[in-house]
Every structure is written in structure tokens, then in C-alpha cells.
N, C-alpha and C positions, 0 to 999 in steps of 0.2 A: 635791807630796803633803805632807799632815801630817807633822810631825817625829812624832806620834803612832802612825803608819803605819810598816812597813819591809816589804822586799821579803826573803824566803827561798827556799832551794831548798826543792825537794821531796822526801822522803825515801819510804823502801819502807812505812814508818808511815803514810803519809797516801796509801797508795792507797784504802782507804773515804771518806777527803773527795773526793780526787778524782772516784770512780766518784759521790757523791752531786753534786757541782757538775754532774758530765756529763749525768747524768739531768736535774738541775734546768734546762740547758740547752736540753736537748731538749724538755721538759715547757712550757717557755716560748715556745719557736719553733711548739708544736704539732706536733711529729712522735710519731708512734707511739700505742700506747695502752698501757695499766698493762701487760699482758701480754708484749708486745713488749719495752718497755721494760726490764721485770725479768729479762727473757732477755738483753737486752742489757748488764746489768750483771753480771749471773752470768757471761758469758763477758767481759767486758771485766776485769774485776777481775782474772783471773790473767795475762790476756795482758797489763796493765799492770805488774805486778807481776816478772814474767820480762823486761819491757823495762827497767825501773827497773833491777831487777839486773843486767843487761849493759850499761846504761848508753846505750843505743838510745832512751830517753824520759826528758827534762828537764821537771821541773815548777819552776815559782815561786809564791809565794803573795804577795798582799799582806797585812799580818797588822798588826791593830789592837793599841793596847798592852797586850793581855791573850795574843797572840799565836795570836788564834783569827782562820783567812784571811779576808778579806773579799771576795777576789778571786783566781782562778786561772788558770792559764795552763798548756798542755803545749806541748811541743816533740819530735815524733818524727823522728830521726835517721835518714835512708835512704841508705846508704853504696853501696850497690849499682844506683843509677839509669843508665840507658843513656847514654852521650854524647848530645849534642845539639848542635846549629849555636850557640847562644846558652851553652849551660854544657858545655863537654865534661868538667868533672872528675869527672862519676859521684858527686856526692854533692849531696841534698838535704833540706831540714828542711823538716818540716810542722807547721806551727804549728796547733793543735788544745783542746779542751775549755776555752776561753775564756766565764768566768763569773764576774759581779760580782755579790754579793747587791743586793737590790733597794734596801735604804739607805745601800748606798756608792758608787750609780751616781753619774753626772756627774761625778767628782772625778779622771778619768784615770788610773783606776789599769790599766785595759784597757791604754791606751794605754803607761803605764810597763811592765808587762810585757812588751808587746810589744817593746818598745826592747831591754828586756834580753834576752830571745831572741834577738834579732835581731845584738845586739851577741855575743851567745855564739858564734852560727853566723858570724858573720865572723871573731873570733877563730880560729876552727876551719877558715878557708877555705871554708866552706860559703857558696856566692856565689845559692842559690837556695832563698827560703823560699817554701812553698806553703802555702794557705789557703782554706777554703772560707766563704765571711763569710756573718751572719744579717745581716738587713736592717737590724737596731740597729746590729749592727759595721761594715758595710759603710763608713759616713763615719770613722771612725777608722784605718781601714787604709789608705784610699783617702789619707788625711792623711800617714801614713807612707810612703806613694811604692808601696804595690802597686796592681797594673792588672790590670783582666778578662780573661780568657782566655778561649780559645773551649772549654775544656774541656763534654764534655757526658757523660749517664749512662745508664746501661741496664740497668734490673732484671728479671732472669728470672724471671718469673713462678714462685712454687715454694706449696709446702703451708703454709706459714708466712704467707703471704699477700702476699708481696711483691709488688707489681706494678709493668709498665713504665710 
């Protein structure tokens, strides 16, 4: 990472930036419609603010020399997970909202942010970090040691248009 860039922790004041980056991430993946993404933004912002205040969501940015976020990543800390045979701690972290602005891609920012989040989790005794990878992000996470699992999803059809 160039010396002109720095990593900093997200604060409550960064909620609009995180919401915007998350929306851009989903738009680039072709997920949702303008209407569903707007509903997502409106529901996500207060959820995010609450979790940042409670210390359950941590975010990091790579910023340019002016302090403008070039890349961002979030870590949702899940402290009430059922014990399992691989990890009986009952603690997980979920890596999410990874976004790098197009002009800054290919510089290793997402990798550095993921390493930062993993290091934080390790310091806190969290040994399982989960994520859902986009096609573009998958090679980054595989190089960091993430492995595919057998997770599946079912969407119950609703009036808002969610379909299985």
C-alpha cells in the first residue's frame, strides 16, 4: 500500500459512507432494483449506527492523502453463536460491506483491510470469520485462507418481491 494511503477505523460519522459503499457494492454485483436498494439503505443505516454504538460492528477504511475513503470493509461481531465441533467459543465475526472505488482497485486495499479485520478478530479470541464472497472478491479471500462451506439460502416469497 502506498505511503499516501492510510488505514483508519470507521466511526459513527461514517455511517453515510458505509451505506453508500454498500449500495455501490450491490449495484455492481447486479443485485436489487433501485427501489429495493433504497429500502435496504433506509433499513441498514439505523441498524449500522446501533451496532457501531454497541461495538458490534467495526469498520475500516483505506483513505487517500485527503482522508477520503478509497476502500472500506466492515466486521460484524457475533458473540452469541452456538458452539460447534470446529469452534466451541460461541463467537464469530462476519466480514461484510467490502468495497473499493473503481479508480483504486488492484492495489491490494481489500486484502489489507481483510487482514486488519482478521488481526482484530484474532486479538479478541475470535477464531471463525465468515463472509459471502462476490465473484470479484473470491480470489482475494481464498489467498487469505478462506474456504468454501456448504451454506445454502432459502428466501420465503414476500409481497416485497423476494423469491426463492
